[in-house]
C-alpha positions as CSV (number, residue, x, y, z in Angstrom):
1,X,0.0,0.0,0.0
2,X,1.3,3.4,-0.8
3,X,0.5,6.9,0.4
4,X,-2.4,8.8,-1.3
5,X,-2.6,12.5,-2.0
6,X,-5.7,14.7,-2.1
7,X,-6.1,18.4,-2.8
8,X,-7.6,20.6,-0.1
9,X,-7.7,24.3,0.9
10,X,-7.6,24.8,4.7
11,X,-5.7,26.8,7.2
12,X,-4.1,25.1,10.2
13,X,-2.0,26.8,12.9
14,X,-2.1,29.9,10.7
15,X,-0.6,28.0,7.8
16,X,-2.1,27.5,4.4
17,X,-2.5,23.8,3.6
18,X,-3.3,22.7,0.0
19,X,-2.7,18.9,0.1
20,X,-3.3,15.9,2.4
21,X,-1.0,12.9,2.3
22,X,-2.6,9.9,3.9
23,X,-0.3,7.1,5.1
24,X,-2.0,3.7,4.7
25,X,-1.1,2.7,8.3
26,X,-4.7,3.0,9.5
27,X,-5.8,0.2,7.2
28,X,-3.9,-2.4,9.2
29,X,-6.3,-2.2,12.2
30,X,-9.0,0.3,11.4
31,X,-10.2,-0.1,7.8
32,X,-13.5,-1.5,9.0
33,X,-14.5,2.0,10.3
34,X,-11.9,4.5,8.8
35,X,-11.7,5.4,5.1
36,X,-9.8,8.1,3.2
37,X,-13.1,9.9,2.7
38,X,-13.7,9.9,6.5
39,X,-10.1,11.1,7.1
40,X,-10.6,14.0,4.7
41,X,-13.8,15.0,6.6
42,X,-11.8,14.9,9.9
43,X,-9.0,17.0,8.3
44,X,-11.7,19.6,7.3
45,X,-12.5,19.9,11.0
46,X,-9.0,21.2,11.7
47,X,-9.7,24.3,9.4
48,X,-8.8,27.5,11.2
49,X,-7.8,25.7,14.3
50,X,-4.6,26.1,16.4
51,X,-3.1,22.9,17.8
52,X,-0.2,22.3,20.1
53,X,2.8,20.5,18.8
54,X,3.2,17.1,20.5
55,X,6.7,16.5,19.2
56,X,9.1,17.8,16.6
57,X,12.4,17.2,14.9
58,X,14.4,19.1,12.3
59,X,11.8,18.8,9.5
60,X,8.5,17.8,11.1
61,X,6.0,18.9,13.8
62,X,3.8,16.1,15.1
63,X,0.2,16.5,16.4
64,X,-2.4,14.4,18.1
65,X,-6.0,15.7,18.0
66,X,-8.4,13.7,20.1
67,X,-12.1,14.1,20.5
68,X,-12.9,15.2,16.9
69,X,-16.7,14.8,16.5
70,X,-18.2,13.7,13.2
71,X,-21.7,12.3,12.9
72,X,-22.0,11.9,16.7
73,X,-18.8,9.7,16.9
74,X,-15.4,10.6,18.3
75,X,-12.2,10.3,16.5
76,X,-8.5,10.7,17.1
77,X,-6.2,12.0,14.4
78,X,-2.4,11.7,14.4
79,X,-0.9,14.1,11.9
80,X,2.1,16.1,11.0
81,X,3.2,19.3,9.3
82,X,6.5,19.5,7.5
83,X,8.3,22.8,8.0
84,X,8.0,25.2,5.1
85,X,5.6,22.8,3.1
86,X,1.9,23.2,2.2
87,X,0.6,19.7,3.1
88,X,-0.7,17.9,6.2
89,X,0.4,14.3,6.6
90,X,-2.0,11.8,8.2
91,X,-0.1,9.2,10.2
92,X,-3.1,7.4,11.7
93,X,-6.8,7.8,12.5
94,X,-8.9,6.0,15.1
95,X,-12.5,5.9,16.2
96,X,-12.9,6.5,19.9
97,X,-15.4,4.5,22.0
């Protein structure tokens, strides 16, 4: 499985984001409830938000956003922003009980 890219137009942490890159990691354990389409809807919920960095290295800032609500269900999104790039990378997504 390879990463998939989608065009978007949102602002996250005051940064313009024009692309989502979804890692297929979520499919290992969560493909019964998580799809690329659902992930794109969750990413839309990040629009105009400001989120604390959980970890960082020279190139990337890592985030965990828990408690995203979509259709009365809670989700957790693990994502990253690469410094000086216009995309958001989705590391993983879970449905919360």
